[in-house]
Structure formats: C-alpha cells, structure tokens
PyMOL commands that place a pseudoatom at each C-alpha (Angstrom):
pseudoatom trace, name=CA, resn=MET, resi=1, chain=A, elem=C, hetatm=0, pos=[-27.960, 17.952, -92.466]
pseudoatom trace, name=CA, resn=LEU, resi=2, chain=A, elem=C, hetatm=0, pos=[-26.532, 20.677, -94.746]
pseudoatom trace, name=CA, resn=PHE, resi=3, chain=A, elem=C, hetatm=0, pos=[-28.423, 23.352, -92.754]
pseudoatom trace, name=CA, resn=ARG, resi=4, chain=A, elem=C, hetatm=0, pos=[-26.999, 22.051, -89.482]
pseudoatom trace, name=CA, resn=SER, resi=5, chain=A, elem=C, hetatm=0, pos=[-23.425, 22.090, -90.871]
pseudoatom trace, name=CA, resn=TYR, resi=6, chain=A, elem=C, hetatm=0, pos=[-23.740, 25.776, -91.723]
pseudoatom trace, name=CA, resn=LEU, resi=7, chain=A, elem=C, hetatm=0, pos=[-25.738, 26.770, -88.619]
pseudoatom trace, name=CA, resn=ALA, resi=8, chain=A, elem=C, hetatm=0, pos=[-22.829, 26.893, -86.119]
pseudoatom trace, name=CA, resn=PRO, resi=9, chain=A, elem=C, hetatm=0, pos=[-20.500, 28.984, -88.359]
pseudoatom trace, name=CA, resn=GLY, resi=10, chain=A, elem=C, hetatm=0, pos=[-23.383, 31.275, -89.220]
pseudoatom trace, name=CA, resn=LEU, resi=11, chain=A, elem=C, hetatm=0, pos=[-24.176, 31.904, -85.555]
pseudoatom trace, name=CA, resn=GLU, resi=12, chain=A, elem=C, hetatm=0, pos=[-20.486, 32.502, -84.760]
pseudoatom trace, name=CA, resn=ILE, resi=13, chain=A, elem=C, hetatm=0, pos=[-20.201, 35.056, -87.571]
pseudoatom trace, name=CA, resn=ALA, resi=14, chain=A, elem=C, hetatm=0, pos=[-23.457, 36.701, -86.391]
pseudoatom trace, name=CA, resn=ALA, resi=15, chain=A, elem=C, hetatm=0, pos=[-21.896, 36.992, -82.879]
pseudoatom trace, name=CA, resn=TYR, resi=16, chain=A, elem=C, hetatm=0, pos=[-18.954, 38.947, -84.303]
pseudoatom trace, name=CA, resn=VAL, resi=17, chain=A, elem=C, hetatm=0, pos=[-21.335, 41.215, -86.244]
pseudoatom trace, name=CA, resn=LEU, resi=18, chain=A, elem=C, hetatm=0, pos=[-23.358, 41.898, -83.121]
pseudoatom trace, name=CA, resn=ALA, resi=19, chain=A, elem=C, hetatm=0, pos=[-20.189, 42.541, -81.093]
pseudoatom trace, name=CA, resn=SER, resi=20, chain=A, elem=C, hetatm=0, pos=[-19.024, 45.051, -83.745]
pseudoatom trace, name=CA, resn=ALA, resi=21, chain=A, elem=C, hetatm=0, pos=[-22.382, 46.794, -83.563]
pseudoatom trace, name=CA, resn=GLY, resi=22, chain=A, elem=C, hetatm=0, pos=[-22.179, 46.881, -79.756]
pseudoatom trace, name=CA, resn=LEU, resi=23, chain=A, elem=C, hetatm=0, pos=[-18.695, 48.449, -79.810]
pseudoatom trace, name=CA, resn=GLY, resi=24, chain=A, elem=C, hetatm=0, pos=[-19.962, 50.986, -82.317]
pseudoatom trace, name=CA, resn=LEU, resi=25, chain=A, elem=C, hetatm=0, pos=[-22.802, 52.004, -79.986]
pseudoatom trace, name=CA, resn=ILE, resi=26, chain=A, elem=C, hetatm=0, pos=[-20.505, 52.751, -77.030]
pseudoatom trace, name=CA, resn=PRO, resi=27, chain=A, elem=C, hetatm=0, pos=[-20.170, 56.535, -76.719]
pseudoatom trace, name=CA, resn=LYS, resi=28, chain=A, elem=C, hetatm=0, pos=[-16.669, 57.558, -77.761]
pseudoatom trace, name=CA, resn=ALA, resi=29, chain=A, elem=C, hetatm=0, pos=[-15.127, 61.004, -77.938]
pseudoatom trace, name=CA, resn=TRP, resi=30, chain=A, elem=C, hetatm=0, pos=[-14.114, 61.082, -81.601]
pseudoatom trace, name=CA, resn=ARG, resi=31, chain=A, elem=C, hetatm=0, pos=[-12.174, 64.202, -82.459]
pseudoatom trace, name=CA, resn=SER, resi=32, chain=A, elem=C, hetatm=0, pos=[-13.491, 64.084, -86.035]
pseudoatom trace, name=CA, resn=ARG, resi=33, chain=A, elem=C, hetatm=0, pos=[-14.968, 61.731, -88.599]
pseudoatom trace, name=CA, resn=SER, resi=34, chain=A, elem=C, hetatm=0, pos=[-11.449, 61.107, -89.957]
pseudoatom trace, name=CA, resn=ASP, resi=35, chain=A, elem=C, hetatm=0, pos=[-10.348, 60.039, -86.460]
pseudoatom trace, name=CA, resn=GLU, resi=36, chain=A, elem=C, hetatm=0, pos=[-13.034, 57.307, -86.503]
pseudoatom trace, name=CA, resn=VAL, resi=37, chain=A, elem=C, hetatm=0, pos=[-11.909, 56.162, -89.947]
pseudoatom trace, name=CA, resn=VAL, resi=38, chain=A, elem=C, hetatm=0, pos=[-8.240, 56.015, -88.874]
pseudoatom trace, name=CA, resn=PHE, resi=39, chain=A, elem=C, hetatm=0, pos=[-9.205, 54.024, -85.747]
pseudoatom trace, name=CA, resn=THR, resi=40, chain=A, elem=C, hetatm=0, pos=[-11.034, 51.455, -87.936]
pseudoatom trace, name=CA, resn=LEU, resi=41, chain=A, elem=C, hetatm=0, pos=[-8.105, 51.208, -90.338]
pseudoatom trace, name=CA, resn=ASP, resi=42, chain=A, elem=C, hetatm=0, pos=[-5.717, 50.756, -87.453]
pseudoatom trace, name=CA, resn=VAL, resi=43, chain=A, elem=C, hetatm=0, pos=[-7.715, 47.791, -86.182]
pseudoatom trace, name=CA, resn=ALA, resi=44, chain=A, elem=C, hetatm=0, pos=[-7.890, 46.258, -89.657]
pseudoatom trace, name=CA, resn=ILE, resi=45, chain=A, elem=C, hetatm=0, pos=[-4.138, 46.662, -90.268]
pseudoatom trace, name=CA, resn=VAL, resi=46, chain=A, elem=C, hetatm=0, pos=[-3.215, 45.067, -86.952]
pseudoatom trace, name=CA, resn=ALA, resi=47, chain=A, elem=C, hetatm=0, pos=[-5.645, 42.212, -87.527]
pseudoatom trace, name=CA, resn=TRP, resi=48, chain=A, elem=C, hetatm=0, pos=[-4.265, 41.525, -91.032]
pseudoatom trace, name=CA, resn=SER, resi=49, chain=A, elem=C, hetatm=0, pos=[-0.693, 41.627, -89.717]
pseudoatom trace, name=CA, resn=ALA, resi=50, chain=A, elem=C, hetatm=0, pos=[-1.647, 39.131, -87.013]
pseudoatom trace, name=CA, resn=ALA, resi=51, chain=A, elem=C, hetatm=0, pos=[-3.218, 36.939, -89.681]
pseudoatom trace, name=CA, resn=ILE, resi=52, chain=A, elem=C, hetatm=0, pos=[0.066, 36.954, -91.671]
pseudoatom trace, name=CA, resn=LEU, resi=53, chain=A, elem=C, hetatm=0, pos=[2.101, 35.951, -88.647]
pseudoatom trace, name=CA, resn=LEU, resi=54, chain=A, elem=C, hetatm=0, pos=[-0.360, 33.250, -87.481]
pseudoatom trace, name=CA, resn=TRP, resi=55, chain=A, elem=C, hetatm=0, pos=[-0.547, 31.827, -91.002]
pseudoatom trace, name=CA, resn=HIS, resi=56, chain=A, elem=C, hetatm=0, pos=[3.214, 31.848, -91.632]
pseudoatom trace, name=CA, resn=PHE, resi=57, chain=A, elem=C, hetatm=0, pos=[4.529, 30.630, -88.288]
pseudoatom trace, name=CA, resn=VAL, resi=58, chain=A, elem=C, hetatm=0, pos=[1.769, 28.404, -86.963]
pseudoatom trace, name=CA, resn=LEU, resi=59, chain=A, elem=C, hetatm=0, pos=[-1.099, 27.350, -89.223]
pseudoatom trace, name=CA, resn=TYR, resi=60, chain=A, elem=C, hetatm=0, pos=[0.540, 26.899, -92.617]
pseudoatom trace, name=CA, resn=PRO, resi=61, chain=A, elem=C, hetatm=0, pos=[3.395, 24.680, -91.357]
pseudoatom trace, name=CA, resn=ILE, resi=62, chain=A, elem=C, hetatm=0, pos=[0.934, 22.553, -89.374]
pseudoatom trace, name=CA, resn=GLY, resi=63, chain=A, elem=C, hetatm=0, pos=[-1.382, 22.419, -92.406]
pseudoatom trace, name=CA, resn=GLN, resi=64, chain=A, elem=C, hetatm=0, pos=[1.421, 21.332, -94.750]
pseudoatom trace, name=CA, resn=GLN, resi=65, chain=A, elem=C, hetatm=0, pos=[2.469, 18.600, -92.339]
pseudoatom trace, name=CA, resn=ALA, resi=66, chain=A, elem=C, hetatm=0, pos=[-1.137, 17.386, -91.974]
pseudoatom trace, name=CA, resn=GLY, resi=67, chain=A, elem=C, hetatm=0, pos=[-1.994, 17.708, -95.680]
pseudoatom trace, name=CA, resn=ALA, resi=68, chain=A, elem=C, hetatm=0, pos=[-4.900, 20.068, -94.965]
pseudoatom trace, name=CA, resn=ASP, resi=69, chain=A, elem=C, hetatm=0, pos=[-6.546, 22.050, -97.756]
pseudoatom trace, name=CA, resn=ALA, resi=70, chain=A, elem=C, hetatm=0, pos=[-6.278, 25.827, -98.012]
pseudoatom trace, name=CA, resn=LEU, resi=71, chain=A, elem=C, hetatm=0, pos=[-9.926, 26.472, -97.028]
pseudoatom trace, name=CA, resn=THR, resi=72, chain=A, elem=C, hetatm=0, pos=[-9.506, 24.585, -93.742]
pseudoatom trace, name=CA, resn=MET, resi=73, chain=A, elem=C, hetatm=0, pos=[-6.372, 26.577, -92.911]
pseudoatom trace, name=CA, resn=VAL, resi=74, chain=A, elem=C, hetatm=0, pos=[-7.959, 29.916, -93.781]
pseudoatom trace, name=CA, resn=THR, resi=75, chain=A, elem=C, hetatm=0, pos=[-11.007, 29.085, -91.674]
pseudoatom trace, name=CA, resn=ALA, resi=76, chain=A, elem=C, hetatm=0, pos=[-8.749, 28.079, -88.783]
pseudoatom trace, name=CA, resn=ALA, resi=77, chain=A, elem=C, hetatm=0, pos=[-7.016, 31.470, -88.966]
pseudoatom trace, name=CA, resn=ALA, resi=78, chain=A, elem=C, hetatm=0, pos=[-10.161, 33.585, -89.320]
pseudoatom trace, name=CA, resn=TYR, resi=79, chain=A, elem=C, hetatm=0, pos=[-11.539, 33.198, -85.793]
pseudoatom trace, name=CA, resn=PRO, resi=80, chain=A, elem=C, hetatm=0, pos=[-8.297, 33.862, -83.866]
pseudoatom trace, name=CA, resn=VAL, resi=81, chain=A, elem=C, hetatm=0, pos=[-7.628, 36.919, -86.026]
pseudoatom trace, name=CA, resn=ALA, resi=82, chain=A, elem=C, hetatm=0, pos=[-11.125, 38.222, -85.360]
pseudoatom trace, name=CA, resn=ASP, resi=83, chain=A, elem=C, hetatm=0, pos=[-10.579, 37.743, -81.621]
pseudoatom trace, name=CA, resn=LEU, resi=84, chain=A, elem=C, hetatm=0, pos=[-7.277, 39.612, -81.705]
pseudoatom trace, name=CA, resn=SER, resi=85, chain=A, elem=C, hetatm=0, pos=[-8.835, 42.515, -83.663]
pseudoatom trace, name=CA, resn=PHE, resi=86, chain=A, elem=C, hetatm=0, pos=[-11.557, 42.847, -81.059]
pseudoatom trace, name=CA, resn=VAL, resi=87, chain=A, elem=C, hetatm=0, pos=[-8.973, 42.739, -78.253]
pseudoatom trace, name=CA, resn=PHE, resi=88, chain=A, elem=C, hetatm=0, pos=[-7.130, 45.663, -79.874]
pseudoatom trace, name=CA, resn=ALA, resi=89, chain=A, elem=C, hetatm=0, pos=[-10.352, 47.585, -80.508]
pseudoatom trace, name=CA, resn=VAL, resi=90, chain=A, elem=C, hetatm=0, pos=[-11.513, 47.163, -76.912]
pseudoatom trace, name=CA, resn=ALA, resi=91, chain=A, elem=C, hetatm=0, pos=[-8.138, 48.185, -75.550]
pseudoatom trace, name=CA, resn=ALA, resi=92, chain=A, elem=C, hetatm=0, pos=[-8.060, 51.303, -77.681]
pseudoatom trace, name=CA, resn=ILE, resi=93, chain=A, elem=C, hetatm=0, pos=[-11.619, 52.244, -76.679]
pseudoatom trace, name=CA, resn=LEU, resi=94, chain=A, elem=C, hetatm=0, pos=[-10.750, 51.781, -73.023]
pseudoatom trace, name=CA, resn=LEU, resi=95, chain=A, elem=C, hetatm=0, pos=[-7.995, 54.353, -73.339]
pseudoatom trace, name=CA, resn=ARG, resi=96, chain=A, elem=C, hetatm=0, pos=[-10.348, 57.011, -74.715]
pseudoatom trace, name=CA, resn=GLY, resi=97, chain=A, elem=C, hetatm=0, pos=[-12.200, 57.502, -71.458]
pseudoatom trace, name=CA, resn=LEU, resi=98, chain=A, elem=C, hetatm=0, pos=[-15.420, 55.813, -70.456]
pseudoatom trace, name=CA, resn=ARG, resi=99, chain=A, elem=C, hetatm=0, pos=[-17.798, 55.840, -67.499]
pseudoatom trace, name=CA, resn=PRO, resi=100, chain=A, elem=C, hetatm=0, pos=[-16.828, 53.335, -64.785]
pseudoatom trace, name=CA, resn=SER, resi=101, chain=A, elem=C, hetatm=0, pos=[-19.445, 50.676, -65.461]
pseudoatom trace, name=CA, resn=THR, resi=102, chain=A, elem=C, hetatm=0, pos=[-18.646, 50.526, -69.154]
pseudoatom trace, name=CA, resn=ARG, resi=103, chain=A, elem=C, hetatm=0, pos=[-14.900, 50.516, -68.494]
pseudoatom trace, name=CA, resn=ASN, resi=104, chain=A, elem=C, hetatm=0, pos=[-15.181, 47.596, -66.069]
pseudoatom trace, name=CA, resn=ALA, resi=105, chain=A, elem=C, hetatm=0, pos=[-17.411, 45.668, -68.485]
pseudoatom trace, name=CA, resn=LEU, resi=106, chain=A, elem=C, hetatm=0, pos=[-14.945, 46.163, -71.356]
pseudoatom trace, name=CA, resn=ILE, resi=107, chain=A, elem=C, hetatm=0, pos=[-12.047, 44.935, -69.202]
pseudoatom trace, name=CA, resn=ALA, resi=108, chain=A, elem=C, hetatm=0, pos=[-13.983, 41.732, -68.541]
pseudoatom trace, name=CA, resn=ILE, resi=109, chain=A, elem=C, hetatm=0, pos=[-14.829, 41.491, -72.253]
pseudoatom trace, name=CA, resn=MET, resi=110, chain=A, elem=C, hetatm=0, pos=[-11.173, 41.893, -73.223]
pseudoatom trace, name=CA, resn=ALA, resi=111, chain=A, elem=C, hetatm=0, pos=[-10.145, 39.127, -70.832]
pseudoatom trace, name=CA, resn=ALA, resi=112, chain=A, elem=C, hetatm=0, pos=[-12.888, 36.881, -72.235]
pseudoatom trace, name=CA, resn=LEU, resi=113, chain=A, elem=C, hetatm=0, pos=[-11.704, 37.554, -75.804]
pseudoatom trace, name=CA, resn=VAL, resi=114, chain=A, elem=C, hetatm=0, pos=[-8.120, 36.584, -74.925]
pseudoatom trace, name=CA, resn=ILE, resi=115, chain=A, elem=C, hetatm=0, pos=[-9.456, 33.260, -73.527]
pseudoatom trace, name=CA, resn=ALA, resi=116, chain=A, elem=C, hetatm=0, pos=[-11.645, 32.811, -76.601]
pseudoatom trace, name=CA, resn=PHE, resi=117, chain=A, elem=C, hetatm=0, pos=[-8.574, 33.410, -78.777]
pseudoatom trace, name=CA, resn=ALA, resi=118, chain=A, elem=C, hetatm=0, pos=[-6.744, 30.580, -77.008]
pseudoatom trace, name=CA, resn=GLY, resi=119, chain=A, elem=C, hetatm=0, pos=[-9.741, 28.325, -77.539]
pseudoatom trace, name=CA, resn=ASP, resi=120, chain=A, elem=C, hetatm=0, pos=[-9.991, 29.211, -81.231]
pseudoatom trace, name=CA, resn=MET, resi=121, chain=A, elem=C, hetatm=0, pos=[-6.306, 28.544, -81.727]
pseudoatom trace, name=CA, resn=ILE, resi=122, chain=A, elem=C, hetatm=0, pos=[-6.621, 25.089, -80.168]
pseudoatom trace, name=CA, resn=ALA, resi=123, chain=A, elem=C, hetatm=0, pos=[-9.775, 24.323, -82.161]
pseudoatom trace, name=CA, resn=GLY, resi=124, chain=A, elem=C, hetatm=0, pos=[-8.202, 25.590, -85.386]
pseudoatom trace, name=CA, resn=ILE, resi=125, chain=A, elem=C, hetatm=0, pos=[-5.027, 23.496, -84.994]
pseudoatom trace, name=CA, resn=GLU, resi=126, chain=A, elem=C, hetatm=0, pos=[-7.156, 20.424, -84.151]
pseudoatom trace, name=CA, resn=SER, resi=127, chain=A, elem=C, hetatm=0, pos=[-9.313, 21.068, -87.235]
pseudoatom trace, name=CA, resn=ILE, resi=128, chain=A, elem=C, hetatm=0, pos=[-6.243, 21.301, -89.470]
pseudoatom trace, name=CA, resn=ARG, resi=129, chain=A, elem=C, hetatm=0, pos=[-5.008, 17.970, -88.068]
pseudoatom trace, name=CA, resn=HIS, resi=130, chain=A, elem=C, hetatm=0, pos=[-8.499, 16.432, -88.429]
pseudoatom trace, name=CA, resn=GLN, resi=131, chain=A, elem=C, hetatm=0, pos=[-8.588, 15.843, -84.680]
pseudoatom trace, name=CA, resn=TYR, resi=132, chain=A, elem=C, hetatm=0, pos=[-11.259, 18.336, -83.598]
pseudoatom trace, name=CA, resn=ALA, resi=133, chain=A, elem=C, hetatm=0, pos=[-14.104, 17.066, -81.406]
pseudoatom trace, name=CA, resn=PRO, resi=134, chain=A, elem=C, hetatm=0, pos=[-16.611, 19.245, -79.480]
pseudoatom trace, name=CA, resn=GLY, resi=135, chain=A, elem=C, hetatm=0, pos=[-15.571, 19.838, -75.924]
pseudoatom trace, name=CA, resn=GLY, resi=136, chain=A, elem=C, hetatm=0, pos=[-12.036, 19.221, -74.758]
pseudoatom trace, name=CA, resn=ALA, resi=137, chain=A, elem=C, hetatm=0, pos=[-9.623, 22.048, -73.978]
pseudoatom trace, name=CA, resn=SER, resi=138, chain=A, elem=C, hetatm=0, pos=[-11.194, 24.417, -76.522]
pseudoatom trace, name=CA, resn=GLY, resi=139, chain=A, elem=C, hetatm=0, pos=[-14.679, 23.787, -75.098]
pseudoatom trace, name=CA, resn=ALA, resi=140, chain=A, elem=C, hetatm=0, pos=[-13.504, 24.535, -71.592]
pseudoatom trace, name=CA, resn=LEU, resi=141, chain=A, elem=C, hetatm=0, pos=[-11.924, 27.791, -72.739]
pseudoatom trace, name=CA, resn=TYR, resi=142, chain=A, elem=C, hetatm=0, pos=[-15.103, 28.776, -74.586]
pseudoatom trace, name=CA, resn=SER, resi=143, chain=A, elem=C, hetatm=0, pos=[-17.157, 28.164, -71.447]
pseudoatom trace, name=CA, resn=ILE, resi=144, chain=A, elem=C, hetatm=0, pos=[-14.827, 30.359, -69.406]
pseudoatom trace, name=CA, resn=ALA, resi=145, chain=A, elem=C, hetatm=0, pos=[-14.980, 33.069, -72.098]
pseudoatom trace, name=CA, resn=TRP, resi=146, chain=A, elem=C, hetatm=0, pos=[-18.786, 33.032, -72.037]
pseudoatom trace, name=CA, resn=LEU, resi=147, chain=A, elem=C, hetatm=0, pos=[-18.758, 33.332, -68.264]
pseudoatom trace, name=CA, resn=GLY, resi=148, chain=A, elem=C, hetatm=0, pos=[-16.495, 36.379, -68.694]
pseudoatom trace, name=CA, resn=LEU, resi=149, chain=A, elem=C, hetatm=0, pos=[-19.015, 37.935, -71.088]
pseudoatom trace, name=CA, resn=ALA, resi=150, chain=A, elem=C, hetatm=0, pos=[-21.800, 37.258, -68.559]
pseudoatom trace, name=CA, resn=LEU, resi=151, chain=A, elem=C, hetatm=0, pos=[-19.691, 38.982, -65.903]
pseudoatom trace, name=CA, resn=ALA, resi=152, chain=A, elem=C, hetatm=0, pos=[-19.307, 41.924, -68.260]
pseudoatom trace, name=CA, resn=ALA, resi=153, chain=A, elem=C, hetatm=0, pos=[-23.096, 42.225, -68.581]
pseudoatom trace, name=CA, resn=TYR, resi=154, chain=A, elem=C, hetatm=0, pos=[-23.380, 42.276, -64.789]
pseudoatom trace, name=CA, resn=LEU, resi=155, chain=A, elem=C, hetatm=0, pos=[-20.651, 44.920, -64.418]
pseudoatom trace, name=CA, resn=GLN, resi=156, chain=A, elem=C, hetatm=0, pos=[-22.360, 47.097, -67.025]
pseudoatom trace, name=CA, resn=SER, resi=157, chain=A, elem=C, hetatm=0, pos=[-25.561, 46.973, -65.045]
pseudoatom trace, name=CA, resn=ARG, resi=158, chain=A, elem=C, hetatm=0, pos=[-23.866, 48.216, -61.861]
pseudoatom trace, name=CA, resn=PRO, resi=159, chain=A, elem=C, hetatm=0, pos=[-24.456, 51.853, -60.895]
pseudoatom trace, name=CA, resn=ASP, resi=160, chain=A, elem=C, hetatm=0, pos=[-21.646, 54.296, -61.701]
pseudoatom trace, name=CA, resn=THR, resi=161, chain=A, elem=C, hetatm=0, pos=[-19.630, 55.698, -58.865]
pseudoatom trace, name=CA, resn=GLY, resi=162, chain=A, elem=C, hetatm=0, pos=[-17.744, 58.278, -60.946]
pseudoatom trace, name=CA, resn=PRO, resi=163, chain=A, elem=C, hetatm=0, pos=[-18.370, 60.734, -63.797]
pseudoatom trace, name=CA, resn=ARG, resi=164, chain=A, elem=C, hetatm=0, pos=[-20.789, 59.427, -66.441]
pseudoatom trace, name=CA, resn=ARG, resi=165, chain=A, elem=C, hetatm=0, pos=[-19.676, 61.578, -69.343]
pseudoatom trace, name=CA, resn=VAL, resi=166, chain=A, elem=C, hetatm=0, pos=[-16.930, 60.698, -71.747]
pseudoatom trace, name=CA, resn=ARG, resi=167, chain=A, elem=C, hetatm=0, pos=[-14.121, 63.210, -71.426]
pseudoatom trace, name=CA, resn=ALA, resi=168, chain=A, elem=C, hetatm=0, pos=[-13.258, 65.021, -74.641]
pseudoatom trace, name=CA, resn=ASN, resi=169, chain=A, elem=C, hetatm=0, pos=[-9.580, 65.233, -73.710]
pseudoatom trace, name=CA, resn=SER, resi=170, chain=A, elem=C, hetatm=0, pos=[-9.386, 61.434, -73.732]
pseudoatom trace, name=CA, resn=ALA, resi=171, chain=A, elem=C, hetatm=0, pos=[-10.086, 61.216, -77.444]
pseudoatom trace, name=CA, resn=SER, resi=172, chain=A, elem=C, hetatm=0, pos=[-6.594, 60.165, -78.403]
pseudoatom trace, name=CA, resn=TYR, resi=173, chain=A, elem=C, hetatm=0, pos=[-5.044, 56.759, -77.728]
pseudoatom trace, name=CA, resn=PRO, resi=174, chain=A, elem=C, hetatm=0, pos=[-1.368, 55.787, -77.591]
pseudoatom trace, name=CA, resn=PHE, resi=175, chain=A, elem=C, hetatm=0, pos=[-1.624, 52.995, -80.151]
pseudoatom trace, name=CA, resn=GLY, resi=176, chain=A, elem=C, hetatm=0, pos=[-0.961, 55.145, -83.222]
pseudoatom trace, name=CA, resn=TRP, resi=177, chain=A, elem=C, hetatm=0, pos=[2.436, 53.484, -83.670]
pseudoatom trace, name=CA, resn=LEU, resi=178, chain=A, elem=C, hetatm=0, pos=[1.138, 49.914, -83.441]
pseudoatom trace, name=CA, resn=PRO, resi=179, chain=A, elem=C, hetatm=0, pos=[-0.068, 49.481, -87.093]
pseudoatom trace, name=CA, resn=TYR, resi=180, chain=A, elem=C, hetatm=0, pos=[3.342, 50.523, -88.349]
pseudoatom trace, name=CA, resn=VAL, resi=181, chain=A, elem=C, hetatm=0, pos=[5.133, 48.087, -86.016]
pseudoatom trace, name=CA, resn=ALA, resi=182, chain=A, elem=C, hetatm=0, pos=[2.659, 45.334, -86.888]
pseudoatom trace, name=CA, resn=VAL, resi=183, chain=A, elem=C, hetatm=0, pos=[3.199, 45.710, -90.661]
pseudoatom trace, name=CA, resn=ALA, resi=184, chain=A, elem=C, hetatm=0, pos=[6.986, 45.869, -90.252]
pseudoatom trace, name=CA, resn=VAL, resi=185, chain=A, elem=C, hetatm=0, pos=[7.077, 42.696, -88.110]
pseudoatom trace, name=CA, resn=ALA, resi=186, chain=A, elem=C, hetatm=0, pos=[4.604, 40.934, -90.419]
pseudoatom trace, name=CA, resn=PHE, resi=187, chain=A, elem=C, hetatm=0, pos=[6.813, 41.696, -93.414]
pseudoatom trace, name=CA, resn=VAL, resi=188, chain=A, elem=C, hetatm=0, pos=[10.307, 41.140, -91.940]
pseudoatom trace, name=CA, resn=ALA, resi=189, chain=A, elem=C, hetatm=0, pos=[9.860, 38.149, -89.668]
pseudoatom trace, name=CA, resn=PRO, resi=190, chain=A, elem=C, hetatm=0, pos=[8.360, 35.667, -92.183]
pseudoatom trace, name=CA, resn=ALA, resi=191, chain=A, elem=C, hetatm=0, pos=[10.667, 36.873, -94.947]
pseudoatom trace, name=CA, resn=ILE, resi=192, chain=A, elem=C, hetatm=0, pos=[13.764, 36.220, -92.811]
pseudoatom trace, name=CA, resn=ARG, resi=193, chain=A, elem=C, hetatm=0, pos=[12.549, 32.768, -91.823]
pseudoatom trace, name=CA, resn=SER, resi=194, chain=A, elem=C, hetatm=0, pos=[11.507, 31.682, -95.349]
pseudoatom trace, name=CA, resn=TRP, resi=195, chain=A, elem=C, hetatm=0, pos=[14.027, 33.569, -97.453]
pseudoatom trace, name=CA, resn=GLU, resi=196, chain=A, elem=C, hetatm=0, pos=[14.831, 30.470, -99.544]
pseudoatom trace, name=CA, resn=ASP, resi=197, chain=A, elem=C, hetatm=0, pos=[11.267, 29.113, -99.700]
pseudoatom trace, name=CA, resn=LEU, resi=198, chain=A, elem=C, hetatm=0, pos=[9.844, 30.524, -102.913]
pseudoatom trace, name=CA, resn=GLN, resi=199, chain=A, elem=C, hetatm=0, pos=[6.371, 29.038, -102.270]
pseudoatom trace, name=CA, resn=GLN, resi=200, chain=A, elem=C, hetatm=0, pos=[6.125, 30.838, -98.937]
pseudoatom trace, name=CA, resn=LEU, resi=201, chain=A, elem=C, hetatm=0, pos=[7.404, 34.133, -100.395]
pseudoatom trace, name=CA, resn=ARG, resi=202, chain=A, elem=C, hetatm=0, pos=[4.828, 33.968, -103.216]
pseudoatom trace, name=CA, resn=GLN, resi=203, chain=A, elem=C, hetatm=0, pos=[2.108, 33.981, -100.533]
pseudoatom trace, name=CA, resn=HIS, resi=204, chain=A, elem=C, hetatm=0, pos=[3.807, 36.361, -98.148]
pseudoatom trace, name=CA, resn=ILE, resi=205, chain=A, elem=C, hetatm=0, pos=[4.798, 39.321, -100.355]
pseudoatom trace, name=CA, resn=PRO, resi=206, chain=A, elem=C, hetatm=0, pos=[1.322, 39.939, -101.894]
pseudoatom trace, name=CA, resn=ALA, resi=207, chain=A, elem=C, hetatm=0, pos=[-0.362, 39.484, -98.462]
pseudoatom trace, name=CA, resn=THR, resi=208, chain=A, elem=C, hetatm=0, pos=[1.946, 42.039, -96.860]
pseudoatom trace, name=CA, resn=GLY, resi=209, chain=A, elem=C, hetatm=0, pos=[1.498, 44.425, -99.797]
for i in range(1, 209): cmd.bond("trace and resi %d" % i, "trace and resi %d" % (i + 1))
show_as sticks, trace
zoom trace
C-alpha cells in the first residue's frame, strides 16, 4: 500500500525530469555557455515568482480556510509551478528559431501544458479542501493534455517543408525583461495586499529575497 501511494507522485516527477531532458536535447542556437545559464536562471526566477503569487493569492488563503497542513499546500503548488515554468521555457525556445516540425510540436506541447496547469490547479485546490477524487474536471483536463502531447509527437514526425537548420541569428529571445517584472510583481503585489498581516509577511519577504 505504501509503495502504491508513492508510485503516482514518483511517475509524475519522472515525467517532468524526462520532459526537461527532452527540451535540453532540442538543438538551440546558444550564443555562449553563459547564454544557456542565463536562460535557465530566467526560467527558474519566473517559476519561483509564479509560486509566490499562487501561494499568496490562491493556495494559502484556501489552505487556511480548510485547515490544511503546509506539506499539502506546498505539494498543491509544486505541479502548477512546474507547468508554468515549462510553458515559459517552451515559449522562449520557440522564439530562438527551430525547424518547422519541431516548432509545430512545441506549440502543441505548450497548449497541452496550459491545459495541464488548469488541471493541476483544480486538483491542488481539491486536495487542500480534502475533496479530491480521481476523474472529474481535473481528470478531463489531464486527458485533453495527454492528447495534445500525442498530437505533438505526430507533428514532430511530419516531414519538414522549410529549412531544417537552426538559424544563428535567432539565438536571442525577447523575454529578457520578464524575470525582472516577475520578481517585482511577486514582491509588490502580496506585500500591498497583506501589509498588516505579519504572518504573511514573515513568509513572503524571505521567499522573495
């Protein structure tokens, strides 16, 4: 029974690891090694900022009302944040220049990830409220997301109709400003809302730092 309780989360985490490896294998026109590092840090900063906002405005208030423990709330936040970080990573990779089949596949993957994010949000909120049951709205969204990933595999297998090489002049992407905006919003918005709530500020200021 203990093995079965850990099997599903383990497979879900393994899916994220495999997806990260797959994105890493896609040929990208890095200008330098530092460009690759900055790209990774950008994704991490945006994901963490999204985690702060989801926690502060959605999950923590619902958890307080439902009397949920901290581990349940953190777990509920982890999957949506992972989905959003992959959405940003895929969007940034798309803007670097890819062969047509890979570009079309990544567009389908990004759409599937947005649907998976909605499903994870519903499942997370239901888990916090101790109302989660397999299936339902989250299950329907997961099924649609998996169909989107299957469509992506089909699109990737289609023959290319355009240039197959990644263009070196497409190495930059116009999201360089996004991490700065994300951190600013993640710091200012919750602080304004909970200025007089010392318990919230004790969580928020270290997390933003």
